[in-house]
N, C-alpha and C positions, 0 to 999 in steps of 0.2 A: 587205068588212071589211078595213082595213088592219092587218097583223102586224108587230110591232116585234120586236128583242131588245135586250137590254142586259147591261152587264158590271157585277158588283159589286166585282170584284177582291179576293176574299178568300184570304188564304194561311191558309187553317183549320189550327189548331194550329201555325202557323208551322213547318211540316213540309217546306216546299220554300224555295229560293232565291227571294227577293222577284221577281226578274227572269222566273224560270220562270213566274209566275203571269201577268204582262204577256205573255209569247210566246204562252202557251196563249190568251189572250184575244183576241190578234191573229188566231191562226190561224182561230178560229172566226168572229170579225167578218167578215174578209175573205171568207170561204166564203160568208157572208150575202149578200154582194152579187151572187154568182152564182145565188143562189136568190130574188132580188129582193124581198126583205125591205122593207118601208117605210122602216126606218131602224135604226140601230145606236145605241146610247146608252151611257153611263158616268156612274157615281155621284161624288160628291165625298165624301171622308173622310179623315180625320186621325189619325195618333197611336197607332193601334191595327191593326196589318196582320192579326192573327188574325181582325179582323172586316170591314175594308175599308181598302183603301190606295191611293187616287188623288187626290194633293193637288190637281192641276189637271186636270179632265177636258176642257178646252179644247185642252191639249197632248197628251193621248191622243188626242183625235178629230182634231186636224189631220194626226197621223201617218196615221190610217186614211184620212182625205179623200185623201192622196195616193195611196193604195194601192188605193183603190176607184174606181168610175165612176159608179154610178147611185144607190147606197144613201144615204139621208140621214144627217146626224149629228145625235144628240140628246143636249145635256147634261141629264141626270137625277138630279141637278139641280145647278146653282151654287148654293151657300147663300150668300145675299146678306148677311147679317149678319157672316160671315166675310171679306167681300172689300169693297174699295173700289168704290163705284158706278161712278165714272169708269173704272177700270181694267175692271170688269166690260163696260162698253160697249165699250171699246177692243178687249178680247180677242173679244168675240162678233162684232163687226164684223170683225176681221180674220179669224176662224174663216170666218166666212160667205163671205168674198171667197176663202180657200184652198180652201174646198169649192165653189165655183163655184155658190153660192147654194143648196146641199143643207143647210142648218141649221134644225134645231129648237131653239128656245132655251127650255130648263127651269130653273125656278128653285124655291127651297124656302128655308125658315127656320132647320132645324137643331132636334136634340132632344137629342144627348148632351152631357151637363155637362161632360164631360171635354175636348171639342172646343172649347166656349166659352172654359173656364178656360184652354186652351192659348193662344187668341188674346187674352186678356184683355178679352174681351166678357161683359159681365153676361147671363146667359141669360134674366134676367127682363125685358131691354130688347128682346129678339128680336122680338115682334110689332111694336111701333112701328118698330124698325129696318128689318124687312122691308117694312112697309108704306110708308114713306117711300122706301128704296132701290128699292122695286118701281116706284113711279110715276117715279122719277128716271131711272132705266135704260130703262123703256118710252119716255119722253118722248125720251132721248138717241138710241136706236136709230131713232126715227122722224125727227127733227129733224136729225141729223148733228152736234148739239152738245150739250154736258151743261152745266147749271147748277143751282144748287140753294141755298137759303136756308132749312133746316129745322132742326130740334131737334137732329139727330145729324150731319147732313153739310151742310157750307158748301163751296159750290163755284162760284167764279167762272166765267163762261162761257168754254169752250174748245171749238174745232172738234175733231171726231173724223175721223181719215183712216187707213187707206181708210173710206169710207163703206159702209154695207150695201149688198149689191147689189140689194135691194129691200126693200119693207115687210116687217115681221115680223108683221103683222097676220095671223092663221090659222095661224101657225108658232112659237106660243109656249104654255108650259104651266107649270103651278104644282103642287107637291106639296101635297096636302091630306090630311092624317091625324088632324085634330081638327075639331070644327064652326066654329071660330073661322077657321081656314085655308080650309075649304071656301067659307065666305062672302067671305073676302078675295080668294081666287082669282076667284069668280064676279064679283065687282065689277070686278077687273081686266080681263073680257071676254076670258079665255085659257082653255085646255083644262084640265080637273082630271086630275091623275095621282095615283094611290093604289096602294100597296103592299099587296096583299091579305094581311090579318090574322088570317081566319078566316071564319065564315059570312058571305056576301055580303049576304045579306037582313037580317040583324040588325046586323052591324058596319059595313057600308058604305053599304047604300042610304039610310038617312036622312040621312047626309052629302051624299050624292050630290043627293037631293032639294033641300037647303039650297042646295047649289052652284048648281043649276040655277035655282032661284028667285032667287037673288041675281044670276046672270047676266042672266037676263030682265028683272029690274027694273032692273038698271043698264045695259044695252045695246039694251033693247027688241027683243030677238032670241032665239031658242033657242039654248041652248048646244051646242056641237060634242060629239062622242061623248066619253065618259070614257076616259081611258088607265088601264089596269089591270095592274100587274105581278105576275106568278106566278113563283116557283120550279117548275121544271118537270123532268120525266124521261119519255122515251118508248121504250118495249119492246115488242116483239111479245107477249112472254109477261106475262099480267096478274099473276102471283105475283112474277115478278122486278122488274117495274115499280113495285109497292108495296112489295116489300122495300127496293129502292135508294132509292126517294123517301122513304120514311119516315125511313130513316136519315139521308140528306142532309139533309132539311128540318130534322127535329130538331136536328141537330147546329147547322145554321144558326141555328135560333130561340134555342139556348141561348147563341151568342155575342150575339145581340140581346140577351138578358136581362142579360148580364153589360156589354155595351158602353153600354146605354142606362140600366142600373140601374133595371129595371121593377119591381124589388122595393123601391126606396127609398121614401122619403117625401118627397124634394125636390120633386116634381112639385107636390103639393098646397099647397105654399108658395112655387112659382114662378110669376109674373104670366104668364099665357098658356098655362099647361101644366096646368092642373087637371083636364082630361078625361084626361091620361095616368094619373091617379092609380089610374083603373079597372084597369089591368093589375095593379098590386099587390094591389088588392081581389080579382080574379079568381084570382089565384096563391093567396092566403090562403083564400079560400073554396071554390074548386075542386080545388086541388092541383095542382103542375106538371104532372104527366101528362096530366091532362085538358086544361090550356091548351095544351100542345104538340100533343095531338091535335086539337085544334079548328084550330090554325094550319095542322097537315100536310093535314088534310082541306079546308082552305079554297083550296089551291092546287090547279091543274089538272095532273095528271100520269096516266099509265097507258098503255094500248094506244093506237095510233091511233083506233080507233073509240071507246074510253071517253073519250079528249080532246075528240073531236068533239062527242060527247053532252053532255059537260060544257059546252062553251063554248055550245052551243045552249040548255042550261038556264040558264046565267048571261045570256045575252042576253034570255031571257023574263023574267028577275027585274029586271035593270038596263036594259034598252032598249038602245040604240047604244052599242057601246063598242069600244075598239080593244086587243087583248091586247098586252102586253110580256113576251116569255118570258126567263127567265134560265136559263141550262143548265150554269153552273158555279158551285158554291157547296158549303159544308158536307163537303168532301172529296171531292165528285163533280168530277173534272176529267180532261184528258187525253183519250185515245182513247174512254173510256166515255161522257164528256160529249159527244164529237164524234159517236159513233154515235146517240147519241138525237137531237141534232140534225139529224143526216142523215134518220133515219127522220122525224122530225116535219116536217121541211121537204119530203121527198116525198111524204108521205101525209095529212099534216093541214094543212100550210099552204094547199095548192091549194083545199082545201074550205072553209077560213075565208075565204080571199079570195074566194070565190064567194057567201059569205053576204050 
C-alpha cells in the first residue's frame, strides 16, 4: 500500500501569522521525504485563511521539490474552473521538470460559492468547464501543445515548454465527492481521490463503485486504487488520541460548514451540485452534533494499533486504496502534530506499506 500526506494550509481561527502555517507545513512535509512517503500534496483554496489558504499549490510544491529528493509532489488538487487551461499545462509541465519527474497531477472542479464568485465564474458552469478543461489539459500534457475550440475555452495551437519529463498516464488523479464527479473522473481514466466525509461504506462506496464502472467501461481496464484523504492523529494513549482528534476534527468540520455553506439552499438550485443538498438535509434531520460525530468517526485516528486495524477494516470494505494523511488542521499544529506524524511514520507507516 502506498501512503501519502497532504497539506490543508488552515490558519484555524486566524490565530497565527499566515506564514507560520506555511513554515509548519514545510517542516513536516520535508520530514516526510526521509520517511519515504509516496507523495506530499497541497490543496488549492482562496479568500478564506481560516479554512484554507494556498492560492497556487504548484508554487508550494516547487519549493518542496527543491528541498526533497525522493518523495513525489501531488497537487490535491488544481481547481480547473478557476484556472486557465493553457496556464495549467504550462505550470504542471514546469513543476514536473523542477521535480525531476516526481509529480502527480491532481485536479478538481470546486465547491465553495465564495471562491467561484471571487473569480467571477458562475458556479453552475463548473461541471461543463471542468469536463472541457480536463480534456484540454490532458491532451496538452501528452502532446506538448495546447489547442481547443470549445464552449468555454478557445485556444489557438501553442507549444508548451519545457515539455513534461514523461507521460502523465498513471500519475494523475481527480477529486470526486459527488456521483457525477466520480463518473467524470472514471471516464478520464485517472485515479479517484476522495476526502473522507463519514462512514465509508454508506457515503463513499457507492461513488467508488460508480467510478470503477465508468473507468472500466471507458478505458477497457480496471481502475487503479482509490486515494482517500483522512484527518488523522496518532498517540500512544487511546484516550488522549480520541480527545485531541475529536476536538481538532470537529473544529475543522465546522470551518467546512461555514466555508461551503452546507446549511444553505443554493446547492439544490445550482447545476451540478444537487447531491450536496444532502448535507443540509442531514444537518436539519439529525442535528449538527450527530453530523459532526459521523464526520469525526469516519476519519482514521487513534493509537498505532487502532489505526492499523481501521485501515485493514477499510480495505476490506473498499478494496485496494491508498491513504493520504493530513496531520495539521483545526488547531492541531506545531510540535503536537509533528509528534503524531513521527509516531505514525515509525509504527503505522511500515505496516501499511507492507499490506
